CHARMM-style PDB file with segment names, atoms N, HN, CA, C and O in Angstrom:
ATOM      1  N   MET     1       1.060  -1.203  -0.057  1.00  0.00      PROA
ATOM      2  CA  MET     1      -0.079  -0.146   0.023  1.00  0.00      PROA
ATOM      3  C   MET     1       0.701   1.211   0.080  1.00  0.00      PROA
ATOM      4  O   MET     1       0.252   2.178  -0.536  1.00  0.00      PROA
ATOM      5  N   ILE     2       1.843   1.306   0.795  1.00  0.00      PROA
ATOM      6  HN  ILE     2       2.208   0.520   1.295  1.00  0.00      PROA
ATOM      7  CA  ILE     2       2.737   2.449   0.869  1.00  0.00      PROA
ATOM      8  C   ILE     2       3.529   2.601  -0.342  1.00  0.00      PROA
ATOM      9  O   ILE     2       3.592   3.673  -0.944  1.00  0.00      PROA
ATOM     10  N   HSD     3       4.224   1.384  -0.761  1.00  0.00      PROA
ATOM     11  HN  HSD     3       4.173   0.514  -0.272  1.00  0.00      PROA
ATOM     12  CA  HSD     3       4.648   1.337  -1.929  1.00  0.00      PROA
ATOM     13  C   HSD     3       4.265   1.925  -3.182  1.00  0.00      PROA
ATOM     14  O   HSD     3       4.958   2.569  -3.970  1.00  0.00      PROA
ATOM     15  N   GLN     4       2.826   1.543  -3.253  1.00  0.00      PROA
ATOM     16  HN  GLN     4       2.264   1.020  -2.612  1.00  0.00      PROA
ATOM     17  CA  GLN     4       2.212   1.979  -4.477  1.00  0.00      PROA
ATOM     18  C   GLN     4       1.779   3.524  -4.360  1.00  0.00      PROA
ATOM     19  O   GLN     4       1.418   4.191  -5.329  1.00  0.00      PROA
ATOM     20  N   THR     5       1.864   3.993  -3.065  1.00  0.00      PROA
ATOM     21  HN  THR     5       2.157   3.452  -2.277  1.00  0.00      PROA
ATOM     22  CA  THR     5       1.409   5.400  -2.902  1.00  0.00      PROA
ATOM     23  C   THR     5       2.549   6.355  -3.364  1.00  0.00      PROA
ATOM     24  O   THR     5       2.452   7.425  -3.964  1.00  0.00      PROA
ATOM     25  N   LEU     6       3.711   5.658  -2.907  1.00  0.00      PROA
ATOM     26  HN  LEU     6       3.791   4.789  -2.419  1.00  0.00      PROA
ATOM     27  CA  LEU     6       5.082   6.327  -3.242  1.00  0.00      PROA
ATOM     28  C   LEU     6       5.256   6.262  -4.599  1.00  0.00      PROA
ATOM     29  O   LEU     6       5.510   7.341  -5.135  1.00  0.00      PROA
ATOM     30  N   MET     7       5.180   5.160  -5.401  1.00  0.00      PROA
ATOM     31  HN  MET     7       4.973   4.284  -4.965  1.00  0.00      PROA
ATOM     32  CA  MET     7       5.366   5.187  -6.778  1.00  0.00      PROA
ATOM     33  C   MET     7       4.505   6.060  -7.618  1.00  0.00      PROA
ATOM     34  O   MET     7       4.803   6.395  -8.765  1.00  0.00      PROA
ATOM     35  N   ASN     8       3.414   6.414  -6.987  1.00  0.00      PROA
ATOM     36  HN  ASN     8       3.172   6.141  -6.055  1.00  0.00      PROA
ATOM     37  CA  ASN     8       2.374   7.428  -7.880  1.00  0.00      PROA
ATOM     38  C   ASN     8       2.709   8.800  -7.757  1.00  0.00      PROA
ATOM     39  O   ASN     8       2.243   9.686  -8.473  1.00  0.00      PROA
ATOM     40  N   MET     9       3.753   9.006  -6.580  1.00  0.00      PROA
ATOM     41  HN  MET     9       4.132   8.286  -5.999  1.00  0.00      PROA
ATOM     42  CA  MET     9       4.110  10.292  -6.459  1.00  0.00      PROA
ATOM     43  C   MET     9       5.145  10.854  -7.313  1.00  0.00      PROA
ATOM     44  O   MET     9       5.988  10.030  -7.668  1.00  0.00      PROA
ATOM     45  N   PRO    10       5.307  12.099  -7.753  1.00  0.00      PROA
ATOM     46  CA  PRO    10       6.562  12.539  -8.490  1.00  0.00      PROA
ATOM     47  C   PRO    10       7.658  12.261  -7.299  1.00  0.00      PROA
ATOM     48  O   PRO    10       7.511  12.412  -6.087  1.00  0.00      PROA
ATOM     49  N   LYS    11       8.916  11.762  -8.104  1.00  0.00      PROA
ATOM     50  HN  LYS    11       9.035  11.639  -9.090  1.00  0.00      PROA
ATOM     51  CA  LYS    11      10.198  11.482  -7.458  1.00  0.00      PROA
ATOM     52  C   LYS    11      10.394  12.385  -6.382  1.00  0.00      PROA
ATOM     53  O   LYS    11      10.589  11.874  -5.280  1.00  0.00      PROA
ATOM     54  N   LYS    12      10.382  13.787  -6.484  1.00  0.00      PROA
ATOM     55  HN  LYS    12      10.223  14.203  -7.380  1.00  0.00      PROA
ATOM     56  CA  LYS    12      10.844  14.714  -5.504  1.00  0.00      PROA
ATOM     57  C   LYS    12      10.015  14.718  -4.313  1.00  0.00      PROA
ATOM     58  O   LYS    12      10.465  14.937  -3.188  1.00  0.00      PROA
ATOM     59  N   GLN    13       8.670  14.448  -4.602  1.00  0.00      PROA
ATOM     60  HN  GLN    13       8.304  14.271  -5.516  1.00  0.00      PROA
ATOM     61  CA  GLN    13       7.724  14.464  -3.313  1.00  0.00      PROA
ATOM     62  C   GLN    13       7.961  13.187  -2.580  1.00  0.00      PROA
ATOM     63  O   GLN    13       7.929  13.170  -1.350  1.00  0.00      PROA
ATOM     64  N   ALA    14       8.217  12.032  -3.343  1.00  0.00      PROA
ATOM     65  HN  ALA    14       8.243  12.046  -4.342  1.00  0.00      PROA
ATOM     66  CA  ALA    14       8.327  10.782  -2.526  1.00  0.00      PROA
ATOM     67  C   ALA    14       9.733  10.731  -1.767  1.00  0.00      PROA
ATOM     68  O   ALA    14       9.904   9.998  -0.793  1.00  0.00      PROA
ATOM     69  N   PHE    15      10.566  11.432  -2.202  1.00  0.00      PROA
ATOM     70  HN  PHE    15      10.427  12.027  -2.993  1.00  0.00      PROA
ATOM     71  CA  PHE    15      12.087  11.406  -1.487  1.00  0.00      PROA
ATOM     72  C   PHE    15      11.594  12.305  -0.350  1.00  0.00      PROA
ATOM     73  O   PHE    15      11.864  11.862   0.766  1.00  0.00      PROA
ATOM     74  N   VAL    16      10.810  13.685  -0.385  1.00  0.00      PROA
ATOM     75  HN  VAL    16      10.591  14.046  -1.292  1.00  0.00      PROA
ATOM     76  CA  VAL    16      10.801  14.425   0.834  1.00  0.00      PROA
ATOM     77  C   VAL    16       9.821  13.766   1.785  1.00  0.00      PROA
ATOM     78  O   VAL    16       9.910  14.017   2.986  1.00  0.00      PROA
ATOM     79  N   THR    17       8.731  12.797   1.248  1.00  0.00      PROA
ATOM     80  HN  THR    17       8.659  12.593   0.272  1.00  0.00      PROA
ATOM     81  CA  THR    17       7.964  12.301   2.265  1.00  0.00      PROA
ATOM     82  C   THR    17       8.589  11.012   2.915  1.00  0.00      PROA
ATOM     83  O   THR    17       8.155  10.667   4.014  1.00  0.00      PROA
ATOM     84  N   VAL    18       9.624  10.247   2.281  1.00  0.00      PROA
ATOM     85  HN  VAL    18       9.977  10.528   1.389  1.00  0.00      PROA
ATOM     86  CA  VAL    18      10.227   9.235   2.852  1.00  0.00      PROA
ATOM     87  C   VAL    18      11.390   9.856   3.829  1.00  0.00      PROA
ATOM     88  O   VAL    18      11.684   9.298   4.886  1.00  0.00      PROA
ATOM     89  N   PHE    19      11.958  10.931   3.428  1.00  0.00      PROA
ATOM     90  HN  PHE    19      11.719  11.385   2.569  1.00  0.00      PROA
ATOM     91  CA  PHE    19      13.050  11.464   4.278  1.00  0.00      PROA
ATOM     92  C   PHE    19      12.388  12.106   5.596  1.00  0.00      PROA
ATOM     93  O   PHE    19      12.917  12.033   6.705  1.00  0.00      PROA
ATOM     94  N   GLY    20      11.345  12.650   5.370  1.00  0.00      PROA
ATOM     95  HN  GLY    20      10.916  12.710   4.469  1.00  0.00      PROA
ATOM     96  CA  GLY    20      10.554  13.294   6.432  1.00  0.00      PROA
ATOM     97  C   GLY    20       9.998  12.244   7.543  1.00  0.00      PROA
ATOM     98  O   GLY    20       9.844  12.463   8.744  1.00  0.00      PROA
ATOM     99  N   GLY    21       9.742  11.066   6.835  1.00  0.00      PROA
ATOM    100  HN  GLY    21       9.868  10.888   5.859  1.00  0.00      PROA
ATOM    101  CA  GLY    21       9.170  10.059   7.699  1.00  0.00      PROA
ATOM    102  C   GLY    21      10.529   9.177   8.603  1.00  0.00      PROA
ATOM    103  O   GLY    21      10.451   8.659   9.717  1.00  0.00      PROA
ATOM    104  N   VAL    22      11.443   9.226   7.896  1.00  0.00      PROA
ATOM    105  HN  VAL    22      11.506   9.647   6.991  1.00  0.00      PROA
ATOM    106  CA  VAL    22      12.725   8.500   8.465  1.00  0.00      PROA
ATOM    107  C   VAL    22      13.288   9.675   9.563  1.00  0.00      PROA
ATOM    108  O   VAL    22      13.558   9.274  10.695  1.00  0.00      PROA
ATOM    109  N   MET    23      13.432  10.816   9.314  1.00  0.00      PROA
ATOM    110  HN  MET    23      13.212  11.142   8.394  1.00  0.00      PROA
ATOM    111  CA  MET    23      13.678  11.807  10.329  1.00  0.00      PROA
ATOM    112  C   MET    23      12.620  11.838  11.518  1.00  0.00      PROA
ATOM    113  O   MET    23      13.051  11.964  12.664  1.00  0.00      PROA
ATOM    114  N   GLY    24      11.467  11.745  11.327  1.00  0.00      PROA
ATOM    115  HN  GLY    24      11.116  11.642  10.396  1.00  0.00      PROA
ATOM    116  CA  GLY    24      10.556  11.559  12.283  1.00  0.00      PROA
ATOM    117  C   GLY    24      10.717  10.596  13.255  1.00  0.00      PROA
ATOM    118  O   GLY    24      10.758  10.827  14.463  1.00  0.00      PROA
ATOM    119  N   VAL    25      10.828   9.301  12.624  1.00  0.00      PROA
ATOM    120  HN  VAL    25      10.796   9.113  11.642  1.00  0.00      PROA
ATOM    121  CA  VAL    25      11.013   8.166  13.314  1.00  0.00      PROA
ATOM    122  C   VAL    25      12.286   8.205  14.072  1.00  0.00      PROA
ATOM    123  O   VAL    25      12.233   7.775  15.224  1.00  0.00      PROA
ATOM    124  N   SER    26      13.385   8.632  13.642  1.00  0.00      PROA
ATOM    125  HN  SER    26      13.428   8.981  12.706  1.00  0.00      PROA
ATOM    126  CA  SER    26      14.556   8.839  14.194  1.00  0.00      PROA
ATOM    127  C   SER    26      14.464   9.635  15.449  1.00  0.00      PROA
ATOM    128  O   SER    26      15.005   9.283  16.497  1.00  0.00      PROA
ATOM    129  N   TYR    27      13.729  10.769  15.299  1.00  0.00      PROA
ATOM    130  HN  TYR    27      13.290  11.055  14.447  1.00  0.00      PROA
ATOM    131  CA  TYR    27      13.466  11.769  16.539  1.00  0.00      PROA
ATOM    132  C   TYR    27      12.764  11.026  17.666  1.00  0.00      PROA
ATOM    133  O   TYR    27      13.128  11.060  18.841  1.00  0.00      PROA
ATOM    134  N   LEU    28      11.665  10.316  17.166  1.00  0.00      PROA
ATOM    135  HN  LEU    28      11.370  10.289  16.211  1.00  0.00      PROA
ATOM    136  CA  LEU    28      10.720   9.613  18.100  1.00  0.00      PROA
ATOM    137  C   LEU    28      11.574   8.689  18.874  1.00  0.00      PROA
ATOM    138  O   LEU    28      11.402   8.633  20.092  1.00  0.00      PROA
ATOM    139  N   ALA    29      12.603   7.854  18.227  1.00  0.00      PROA
ATOM    140  HN  ALA    29      12.742   7.899  17.237  1.00  0.00      PROA
ATOM    141  CA  ALA    29      13.324   6.744  18.991  1.00  0.00      PROA
ATOM    142  C   ALA    29      14.350   7.513  19.862  1.00  0.00      PROA
ATOM    143  O   ALA    29      14.624   7.137  21.002  1.00  0.00      PROA
ATOM    144  N   PHE    30      14.903   8.597  19.285  1.00  0.00      PROA
ATOM    145  HN  PHE    30      14.680   8.902  18.359  1.00  0.00      PROA
ATOM    146  CA  PHE    30      16.000   9.261  20.266  1.00  0.00      PROA
ATOM    147  C   PHE    30      15.121   9.976  21.410  1.00  0.00      PROA
ATOM    148  O   PHE    30      15.654  10.014  22.518  1.00  0.00      PROA
ATOM    149  N   ALA    31      13.859  10.540  21.285  1.00  0.00      PROA
ATOM    150  HN  ALA    31      13.425  10.510  20.384  1.00  0.00      PROA
ATOM    151  CA  ALA    31      13.402  11.048  22.439  1.00  0.00      PROA
ATOM    152  C   ALA    31      12.881  10.049  23.485  1.00  0.00      PROA
ATOM    153  O   ALA    31      12.792  10.373  24.669  1.00  0.00      PROA
ATOM    154  N   GLN    32      12.529   8.802  23.023  1.00  0.00      PROA
ATOM    155  HN  GLN    32      12.601   8.540  22.060  1.00  0.00      PROA
ATOM    156  CA  GLN    32      11.932   7.930  23.955  1.00  0.00      PROA
ATOM    157  C   GLN    32      13.308   7.241  24.632  1.00  0.00      PROA
ATOM    158  O   GLN    32      13.178   6.751  25.753  1.00  0.00      PROA
ATOM    159  N   GLN    33      14.397   7.200  24.091  1.00  0.00      PROA
ATOM    160  HN  GLN    33      14.502   7.598  23.180  1.00  0.00      PROA
ATOM    161  CA  GLN    33      15.522   6.821  24.700  1.00  0.00      PROA
ATOM    162  C   GLN    33      16.047   7.824  25.697  1.00  0.00      PROA
ATOM    163  O   GLN    33      16.406   7.454  26.815  1.00  0.00      PROA
ATOM    164  N   ARG    34      16.100   9.080  25.318  1.00  0.00      PROA
ATOM    165  HN  ARG    34      15.808   9.381  24.410  1.00  0.00      PROA
ATOM    166  CA  ARG    34      16.536  10.254  26.133  1.00  0.00      PROA
ATOM    167  C   ARG    34      15.470  10.546  27.323  1.00  0.00      PROA
ATOM    168  O   ARG    34      15.926  10.754  28.447  1.00  0.00      PROA
ATOM    169  N   TYR    35      14.581  10.560  27.192  1.00  0.00      PROA
ATOM    170  HN  TYR    35      14.210  10.391  26.279  1.00  0.00      PROA
ATOM    171  CA  TYR    35      13.505  11.063  28.382  1.00  0.00      PROA
ATOM    172  C   TYR    35      12.870   9.796  29.024  1.00  0.00      PROA
ATOM    173  O   TYR    35      11.957  10.015  29.820  1.00  0.00      PROA
ATOM    174  N   SER    36      13.225   8.486  28.789  1.00  0.00      PROA
ATOM    175  HN  SER    36      13.966   8.308  28.142  1.00  0.00      PROA
ATOM    176  CA  SER    36      12.681   7.415  29.532  1.00  0.00      PROA
ATOM    177  C   SER    36      13.782   6.629  30.001  1.00  0.00      PROA
ATOM    178  O   SER    36      13.582   5.600  30.645  1.00  0.00      PROA
ATOM    179  N   GLY    37      15.162   7.123  29.669  1.00  0.00      PROA
ATOM    180  HN  GLY    37      15.325   7.959  29.145  1.00  0.00      PROA
ATOM    181  CA  GLY    37      16.166   6.404  30.299  1.00  0.00      PROA
ATOM    182  C   GLY    37      16.403   6.607  31.784  1.00  0.00      PROA
ATOM    183  O   GLY    37      15.615   7.276  32.453  1.00  0.00      PROA
ATOM    184  N   LYS    38      17.505   6.022  32.319  1.00  0.00      PROA
ATOM    185  HN  LYS    38      18.144   5.478  31.776  1.00  0.00      PROA
ATOM    186  CA  LYS    38      17.924   6.398  33.643  1.00  0.00      PROA
ATOM    187  C   LYS    38      18.307   7.763  33.944  1.00  0.00      PROA
ATOM    188  O   LYS    38      18.714   8.568  33.106  1.00  0.00      PROA
ATOM    189  N   ASP    39      18.140   8.007  35.325  1.00  0.00      PROA
ATOM    190  HN  ASP    39      17.809   7.353  36.005  1.00  0.00      PROA
ATOM    191  CA  ASP    39      18.528   9.501  35.652  1.00  0.00      PROA
ATOM    192  C   ASP    39      19.999   9.572  35.933  1.00  0.00      PROA
ATOM    193  O   ASP    39      20.491   8.722  36.675  1.00  0.00      PROA
ATOM    194  N   PHE    40      20.823  10.611  35.347  1.00  0.00      PROA
ATOM    195  HN  PHE    40      20.424  11.302  34.744  1.00  0.00      PROA
ATOM    196  CA  PHE    40      22.176  10.522  35.231  1.00  0.00      PROA
ATOM    197  C   PHE    40      22.782  11.406  36.416  1.00  0.00      PROA
ATOM    198  O   PHE    40      23.993  11.572  36.566  1.00  0.00      PROA
ATOM    199  N   GLY    41      21.789  11.956  37.246  1.00  0.00      PROA
ATOM    200  HN  GLY    41      20.806  11.821  37.124  1.00  0.00      PROA
ATOM    201  CA  GLY    41      22.331  12.754  38.485  1.00  0.00      PROA
ATOM    202  C   GLY    41      22.566  14.255  38.163  1.00  0.00      PROA
ATOM    203  O   GLY    41      23.422  14.904  38.764  1.00  0.00      PROA
ATOM    204  N   GLY    42      21.820  14.754  37.247  1.00  0.00      PROA
ATOM    205  HN  GLY    42      21.124  14.227  36.759  1.00  0.00      PROA
ATOM    206  CA  GLY    42      22.192  16.094  36.946  1.00  0.00      PROA
ATOM    207  C   GLY    42      21.427  17.254  37.692  1.00  0.00      PROA
ATOM    208  O   GLY    42      20.885  16.870  38.729  1.00  0.00      PROA
ATOM    209  N   ALA    43      21.311  18.205  37.478  1.00  0.00      PROA
ATOM    210  HN  ALA    43      21.751  18.517  36.635  1.00  0.00      PROA
ATOM    211  CA  ALA    43      20.500  19.523  37.957  1.00  0.00      PROA
ATOM    212  C   ALA    43      19.078  19.130  37.739  1.00  0.00      PROA
ATOM    213  O   ALA    43      18.311  19.309  38.685  1.00  0.00      PROA
ATOM    214  N   ALA    44      18.540  18.541  36.457  1.00  0.00      PROA
ATOM    215  HN  ALA    44      19.163  18.396  35.689  1.00  0.00      PROA
ATOM    216  CA  ALA    44      17.144  18.201  36.380  1.00  0.00      PROA
ATOM    217  C   ALA    44      17.267  16.856  36.038  1.00  0.00      PROA
ATOM    218  O   ALA    44      18.396  16.378  35.922  1.00  0.00      PROA
ATOM    219  N   PRO    45      16.073  16.040  35.823  1.00  0.00      PROA
ATOM    220  CA  PRO    45      15.952  14.627  35.486  1.00  0.00      PROA
ATOM    221  C   PRO    45      16.382  14.440  34.141  1.00  0.00      PROA
ATOM    222  O   PRO    45      15.933  15.187  33.271  1.00  0.00      PROA
ATOM    223  N   GLY    46      17.151  13.585  33.872  1.00  0.00      PROA
ATOM    224  HN  GLY    46      17.516  12.978  34.578  1.00  0.00      PROA
ATOM    225  CA  GLY    46      17.749  13.325  32.555  1.00  0.00      PROA
ATOM    226  C   GLY    46      18.836  14.168  32.173  1.00  0.00      PROA
ATOM    227  O   GLY    46      19.339  13.978  31.066  1.00  0.00      PROA
ATOM    228  N   GLU    47      19.307  15.132  32.966  1.00  0.00      PROA
ATOM    229  HN  GLU    47      18.898  15.287  33.865  1.00  0.00      PROA
ATOM    230  CA  GLU    47      20.448  15.788  32.611  1.00  0.00      PROA
ATOM    231  C   GLU    47      21.866  15.217  33.031  1.00  0.00      PROA
ATOM    232  O   GLU    47      21.944  14.541  34.057  1.00  0.00      PROA
ATOM    233  N   PRO    48      22.933  15.460  32.300  1.00  0.00      PROA
ATOM    234  CA  PRO    48      24.154  14.899  32.731  1.00  0.00      PROA
ATOM    235  C   PRO    48      24.498  15.256  34.229  1.00  0.00      PROA
ATOM    236  O   PRO    48      23.939  16.166  34.839  1.00  0.00      PROA
ATOM    237  N   LYS    49      25.393  14.512  34.710  1.00  0.00      PROA
ATOM    238  HN  LYS    49      25.848  13.772  34.214  1.00  0.00      PROA
ATOM    239  CA  LYS    49      25.931  14.856  36.202  1.00  0.00      PROA
ATOM    240  C   LYS    49      26.595  16.157  36.196  1.00  0.00      PROA
ATOM    241  O   LYS    49      26.576  16.905  37.174  1.00  0.00      PROA
ATOM    242  N   THR    50      27.193  16.433  35.073  1.00  0.00      PROA
ATOM    243  HN  THR    50      27.209  15.825  34.279  1.00  0.00      PROA
ATOM    244  CA  THR    50      28.171  17.728  35.062  1.00  0.00      PROA
ATOM    245  C   THR    50      27.244  18.910  35.094  1.00  0.00      PROA
ATOM    246  O   THR    50      27.747  20.032  35.028  1.00  0.00      PROA
ATOM    247  N   THR    51      25.935  18.774  35.189  1.00  0.00      PROA
ATOM    248  HN  THR    51      25.526  17.863  35.242  1.00  0.00      PROA
ATOM    249  CA  THR    51      25.275  20.146  35.242  1.00  0.00      PROA
ATOM    250  C   THR    51      24.807  20.224  36.996  1.00  0.00      PROA
ATOM    251  O   THR    51      24.220  21.212  37.438  1.00  0.00      PROA
ATOM    252  N   SER    52      25.094  19.288  37.677  1.00  0.00      PROA
ATOM    253  HN  SER    52      25.570  18.486  37.318  1.00  0.00      PROA
ATOM    254  CA  SER    52      24.698  19.461  39.043  1.00  0.00      PROA
ATOM    255  C   SER    52      25.590  20.430  39.687  1.00  0.00      PROA
ATOM    256  O   SER    52      26.679  20.747  39.210  1.00  0.00      PROA
ATOM    257  N   ALA    53      25.059  20.939  40.888  1.00  0.00      PROA
ATOM    258  HN  ALA    53      24.173  20.681  41.275  1.00  0.00      PROA
ATOM    259  CA  ALA    53      25.741  21.925  41.723  1.00  0.00      PROA
ATOM    260  C   ALA    53      27.087  21.259  42.550  1.00  0.00      PROA
ATOM    261  O   ALA    53      28.042  21.948  42.909  1.00  0.00      PROA
ATOM    262  N   GLU    54      26.989  19.957  42.755  1.00  0.00      PROA
ATOM    263  HN  GLU    54      26.214  19.398  42.463  1.00  0.00      PROA
ATOM    264  CA  GLU    54      28.246  19.311  43.464  1.00  0.00      PROA
ATOM    265  C   GLU    54      29.263  19.159  42.253  1.00  0.00      PROA
ATOM    266  O   GLU    54      30.455  19.190  42.556  1.00  0.00      PROA
ATOM    267  N   TRP    55      28.931  19.000  40.932  1.00  0.00      PROA
ATOM    268  HN  TRP    55      27.963  18.975  40.685  1.00  0.00      PROA
ATOM    269  CA  TRP    55      29.954  18.843  40.056  1.00  0.00      PROA
ATOM    270  C   TRP    55      30.585  20.269  39.750  1.00  0.00      PROA
ATOM    271  O   TRP    55      31.811  20.334  39.661  1.00  0.00      PROA
ATOM    272  N   GLN    56      29.812  21.426  39.582  1.00  0.00      PROA
ATOM    273  HN  GLN    56      28.816  21.373  39.654  1.00  0.00      PROA
ATOM    274  CA  GLN    56      30.302  22.397  39.184  1.00  0.00      PROA
ATOM    275  C   GLN    56      31.191  23.078  40.560  1.00  0.00      PROA
ATOM    276  O   GLN    56      32.197  23.759  40.357  1.00  0.00      PROA
ATOM    277  N   ALA    57      30.733  22.826  41.811  1.00  0.00      PROA
ATOM    278  HN  ALA    57      29.917  22.272  41.975  1.00  0.00      PROA
ATOM    279  CA  ALA    57      31.634  23.290  42.758  1.00  0.00      PROA
ATOM    280  C   ALA    57      33.030  22.125  43.028  1.00  0.00      PROA
ATOM    281  O   ALA    57      34.046  22.443  43.646  1.00  0.00      PROA
ATOM    282  N   ALA    58      32.871  21.234  42.628  1.00  0.00      PROA
ATOM    283  HN  ALA    58      32.046  20.975  42.126  1.00  0.00      PROA
ATOM    284  CA  ALA    58      34.172  20.326  42.323  1.00  0.00      PROA
ATOM    285  C   ALA    58      35.088  20.787  41.460  1.00  0.00      PROA
ATOM    286  O   ALA    58      36.302  20.755  41.659  1.00  0.00      PROA
ATOM    287  N   SER    59      34.459  21.289  40.340  1.00  0.00      PROA
ATOM    288  HN  SER    59      33.473  21.315  40.178  1.00  0.00      PROA
ATOM    289  CA  SER    59      35.360  21.739  39.160  1.00  0.00      PROA
ATOM    290  C   SER    59      36.000  23.054  39.537  1.00  0.00      PROA
ATOM    291  O   SER    59      37.155  23.260  39.166  1.00  0.00      PROA
ATOM    292  N   VAL    60      35.308  24.023  40.290  1.00  0.00      PROA
ATOM    293  HN  VAL    60      34.370  23.856  40.592  1.00  0.00      PROA
ATOM    294  CA  VAL    60      35.927  25.190  40.797  1.00  0.00      PROA
ATOM    295  C   VAL    60      36.994  24.810  41.762  1.00  0.00      PROA
ATOM    296  O   VAL    60      38.057  25.429  41.716  1.00  0.00      PROA
ATOM    297  N   GLU    61      36.818  23.820  42.664  1.00  0.00      PROA
ATOM    298  HN  GLU    61      35.955  23.316  42.701  1.00  0.00      PROA
ATOM    299  CA  GLU    61      37.686  23.550  43.643  1.00  0.00      PROA
ATOM    300  C   GLU    61      38.959  22.864  42.755  1.00  0.00      PROA
ATOM    301  O   GLU    61      40.122  23.024  43.124  1.00  0.00      PROA
ATOM    302  N   PHE    62      38.685  22.248  41.803  1.00  0.00      PROA
ATOM    303  HN  PHE    62      37.739  22.118  41.504  1.00  0.00      PROA
ATOM    304  CA  PHE    62      39.860  21.599  40.964  1.00  0.00      PROA
ATOM    305  C   PHE    62      40.599  22.648  40.284  1.00  0.00      PROA
ATOM    306  O   PHE    62      41.822  22.550  40.186  1.00  0.00      PROA
ATOM    307  N   GLY    63      39.962  23.657  39.799  1.00  0.00      PROA
ATOM    308  HN  GLY    63      38.969  23.737  39.879  1.00  0.00      PROA
ATOM    309  CA  GLY    63      40.452  24.616  39.250  1.00  0.00      PROA
ATOM    310  C   GLY    63      41.478  25.535  40.088  1.00  0.00      PROA
ATOM    311  O   GLY    63      42.448  26.110  39.594  1.00  0.00      PROA
ATOM    312  N   LYS    64      41.089  25.572  41.464  1.00  0.00      PROA
ATOM    313  HN  LYS    64      40.301  25.105  41.865  1.00  0.00      PROA
ATOM    314  CA  LYS    64      41.978  26.288  42.405  1.00  0.00      PROA
ATOM    315  C   LYS    64      43.193  25.536  42.683  1.00  0.00      PROA
ATOM    316  O   LYS    64      44.272  26.127  42.726  1.00  0.00      PROA
ATOM    317  N   VAL    65      43.101  24.185  42.890  1.00  0.00      PROA
ATOM    318  HN  VAL    65      42.225  23.705  42.855  1.00  0.00      PROA
ATOM    319  CA  VAL    65      43.958  23.256  43.433  1.00  0.00      PROA
ATOM    320  C   VAL    65      45.025  23.336  41.859  1.00  0.00      PROA
ATOM    321  O   VAL    65      46.240  23.342  42.057  1.00  0.00      PROA
ATOM    322  N   GLN    66      44.666  23.377  40.793  1.00  0.00      PROA
ATOM    323  HN  GLN    66      43.679  23.371  40.632  1.00  0.00      PROA
ATOM    324  CA  GLN    66      45.451  23.403  39.652  1.00  0.00      PROA
ATOM    325  C   GLN    66      46.057  24.727  39.362  1.00  0.00      PROA
ATOM    326  O   GLN    66      46.904  24.836  38.476  1.00  0.00      PROA
ATOM    327  N   LYS    67      45.619  25.843  40.143  1.00  0.00      PROA
ATOM    328  HN  LYS    67      44.930  25.755  40.863  1.00  0.00      PROA
ATOM    329  CA  LYS    67      46.118  27.180  39.916  1.00  0.00      PROA
ATOM    330  C   LYS    67      45.606  27.807  38.350  1.00  0.00      PROA
ATOM    331  O   LYS    67      46.211  28.624  37.656  1.00  0.00      PROA
ATOM    332  N   ALA    68      44.432  27.203  38.094  1.00  0.00      PROA
ATOM    333  HN  ALA    68      43.940  26.540  38.657  1.00  0.00      PROA
ATOM    334  CA  ALA    68      43.790  27.695  36.617  1.00  0.00      PROA
ATOM    335  C   ALA    68      43.703  29.246  36.594  1.00  0.00      PROA
ATOM    336  O   ALA    68      43.285  29.925  37.532  1.00  0.00      PROA
ATOM    337  N   ASN    69      44.159  29.727  35.384  1.00  0.00      PROA
ATOM    338  HN  ASN    69      44.500  29.175  34.623  1.00  0.00      PROA
ATOM    339  CA  ASN    69      43.717  31.240  35.157  1.00  0.00      PROA
ATOM    340  C   ASN    69      42.888  31.212  34.018  1.00  0.00      PROA
ATOM    341  O   ASN    69      43.482  31.224  32.940  1.00  0.00      PROA
ATOM    342  N   PRO    70      41.538  31.173  33.995  1.00  0.00      PROA
ATOM    343  CA  PRO    70      40.769  31.134  32.902  1.00  0.00      PROA
ATOM    344  C   PRO    70      40.817  32.225  31.912  1.00  0.00      PROA
ATOM    345  O   PRO    70      40.448  32.002  30.759  1.00  0.00      PROA
ATOM    346  N   ILE    71      41.265  33.450  32.287  1.00  0.00      PROA
ATOM    347  HN  ILE    71      41.565  33.632  33.224  1.00  0.00      PROA
ATOM    348  CA  ILE    71      41.522  34.527  31.439  1.00  0.00      PROA
ATOM    349  C   ILE    71      42.893  34.918  30.986  1.00  0.00      PROA
ATOM    350  O   ILE    71      43.131  35.956  30.369  1.00  0.00      PROA
ATOM    351  N   ARG    72      43.845  33.955  31.356  1.00  0.00      PROA
ATOM    352  HN  ARG    72      43.652  33.112  31.858  1.00  0.00      PROA
ATOM    353  CA  ARG    72      45.132  34.363  30.947  1.00  0.00      PROA
ATOM    354  C   ARG    72      45.224  34.773  29.553  1.00  0.00      PROA
ATOM    355  O   ARG    72      45.942  35.736  29.281  1.00  0.00      PROA
ATOM    356  N   HSD    73      44.470  34.049  28.468  1.00  0.00      PROA
ATOM    357  HN  HSD    73      43.887  33.267  28.689  1.00  0.00      PROA
ATOM    358  CA  HSD    73      44.823  34.219  27.257  1.00  0.00      PROA
ATOM    359  C   HSD    73      44.211  35.496  26.536  1.00  0.00      PROA
ATOM    360  O   HSD    73      44.307  35.721  25.330  1.00  0.00      PROA
ATOM    361  N   PHE    74      43.476  36.407  27.600  1.00  0.00      PROA
ATOM    362  HN  PHE    74      43.397  36.225  28.580  1.00  0.00      PROA
ATOM    363  CA  PHE    74      42.815  37.432  26.836  1.00  0.00      PROA
ATOM    364  C   PHE    74      43.463  38.644  27.437  1.00  0.00      PROA
ATOM    365  O   PHE    74      42.849  39.710  27.399  1.00  0.00      PROA
ATOM    366  N   ARG    75      44.627  38.577  27.978  1.00  0.00      PROA
ATOM    367  HN  ARG    75      45.126  37.711  28.009  1.00  0.00      PROA
ATOM    368  CA  ARG    75      45.673  39.733  28.362  1.00  0.00      PROA
ATOM    369  C   ARG    75      45.988  40.506  27.195  1.00  0.00      PROA
ATOM    370  O   ARG    75      46.116  39.973  26.093  1.00  0.00      PROA
ATOM    371  N   ALA    76      46.145  41.974  27.424  1.00  0.00      PROA
ATOM    372  HN  ALA    76      46.042  42.407  28.319  1.00  0.00      PROA
ATOM    373  CA  ALA    76      46.366  42.754  26.354  1.00  0.00      PROA
ATOM    374  C   ALA    76      47.848  42.850  26.097  1.00  0.00      PROA
ATOM    375  OT1 ALA    76      48.270  43.522  25.156  1.00  0.00      PROA
TER     376      ALA     76
END
């Protein structure tokens, strides 16, 4: 049924229809995996743990220990 419908369409319209369908199904698969997967411990459910307050505080502390200077490359 779908094959006959696509064969009766002009080639460009058939390509756009198939491409749009593939992209739509790909997005649905991505969204299903992204939003129903395990919680990674981030600031909000589903976000990576690098967005949590603990991770950000640890990153600042690590920078202090390493004596990082984030704006050293912007000196005039």
